[in-house]
VMD Tcl script that draws the C-alpha trace (Angstrom):
set ca {
  {104.15 89.11 83.25}
  {105.90 91.28 80.70}
  {107.98 88.31 79.61}
  {104.94 86.10 79.33}
  {102.96 88.58 77.32}
  {105.94 89.82 75.37}
  {104.96 93.40 76.06}
  {105.30 95.86 78.92}
  {102.74 95.18 81.60}
  {102.21 97.93 84.18}
  {100.33 97.67 87.46}
  {97.97 100.54 86.61}
  {95.31 99.80 89.29}
  {97.90 99.37 92.00}
  {99.64 102.59 90.97}
  {96.31 104.52 90.95}
  {95.32 103.24 94.44}
  {98.82 104.07 95.89}
  {98.62 107.56 94.43}
  {95.12 107.99 95.89}
  {95.60 106.60 99.43}
  {99.31 105.83 99.84}
  {101.31 102.68 100.26}
  {100.41 101.79 103.86}
  {96.69 102.23 103.31}
  {96.84 100.17 100.11}
  {98.56 97.31 101.98}
  {96.00 97.60 104.86}
  {93.11 97.41 102.45}
  {94.50 94.32 100.66}
  {95.14 92.53 103.96}
  {91.81 93.34 105.42}
  {89.70 92.70 102.34}
  {87.47 89.65 102.43}
  {88.46 88.76 98.85}
  {92.09 88.54 97.70}
  {93.27 90.53 94.71}
  {93.83 89.09 91.25}
  {97.48 90.06 91.68}
  {97.67 87.95 94.91}
  {96.37 84.88 93.03}
  {98.72 85.55 90.15}
  {101.72 85.78 92.42}
  {100.80 82.53 94.16}
  {100.33 80.79 90.87}
  {103.91 81.79 89.99}
  {105.22 80.63 93.39}
  {106.12 84.15 94.44}
  {104.24 84.67 97.76}
  {107.09 86.81 99.08}
  {106.03 89.58 96.61}
  {102.41 89.82 97.83}
  {101.25 92.79 99.77}
  {100.47 90.48 102.62}
  {104.10 89.37 102.78}
  {105.20 93.02 102.86}
  {102.93 93.58 105.82}
  {104.46 90.58 107.61}
  {107.97 91.91 106.97}
  {107.10 95.31 108.36}
  {104.61 94.69 111.24}
  {105.64 97.85 113.06}
  {103.79 99.92 110.52}
  {100.47 98.11 110.88}
  {97.87 97.42 113.51}
  {97.86 93.86 114.95}
  {94.58 93.02 113.24}
  {96.10 93.92 109.85}
  {99.16 91.73 110.49}
  {96.89 88.91 111.65}
  {94.70 89.20 108.51}
  {97.78 89.15 106.25}
  {99.19 86.09 108.07}
  {95.78 84.31 107.74}
  {95.47 84.95 103.99}
  {98.97 83.59 103.39}
  {98.44 80.57 105.55}
  {95.20 79.68 103.82}
  {96.93 79.40 100.39}
}
mol new
graphics top color blue
foreach p $ca { graphics top sphere $p radius 0.5 }
foreach p [lrange $ca 0 end-1] q [lrange $ca 1 end] { graphics top cylinder $p $q radius 0.2 }
display resetview
């Protein structure tokens, strides 16, 4: 995004949430949310699904409950 906008683009909301609740909880919340994030859509538009929070959950299933892993898988499969 920084290259596209020709200025530095920070993930302020993500950083704030991670600071508030931690990385694992942030990823859980994203996976279990009924609505996907704007960042998720943006990454898919750029053909970069491997960078989504859901993909991170799938790469590290040992850190998440089965329902979180299933929700992450479902979201990625639907797109």
